[in-house]
C-alpha angles and dihedrals in degrees: 000000000000091000089053090050092049090050091050090048090050092050091050090046093055098036107025123189116249093000140085117253110256139156090247092053092045095052095042090052102038099040091098096062098061090040090055092051091047092048090052095053094041088053091051091047096044097048094033094230123155130224108259120215115233092243090057096052121108113231096167091116089062091059091083090057091049091051091047091051091048092051091049092051091049090050091050091048091050095043108024115198122236118270112258120206121244092246093054091047091052092048091047093050091049097043093042 
C-alpha cells in the first residue's frame, strides 16, 4: 500500500493537477516519500529491529477477533434480523 501511495505521489509531483510541472512543485510534493523511507530505516537502525517475514509473524492475538466474528455470524444465521428498507437505513444513519 505504501508503494502505491509513493507511486501516486510521484505521478502527482511530475504531472500536477492545475499547475505547470516545475522543479519547485516536484520537490514540494514528493519530499514526503524519501523522508518516509529514511524514517523507516533510521527507526530500524536506532532500535536495532529486524524486518520480519510474513510467515514468521505471530497473529495469535487476532484469533479472538476471528472467533468473535464467527460467533456473531452464527447468531445472525440462527436469528436473522428483519430487513430494513434503504430509506430507513439512511434516516437512521443520519439521525443516529
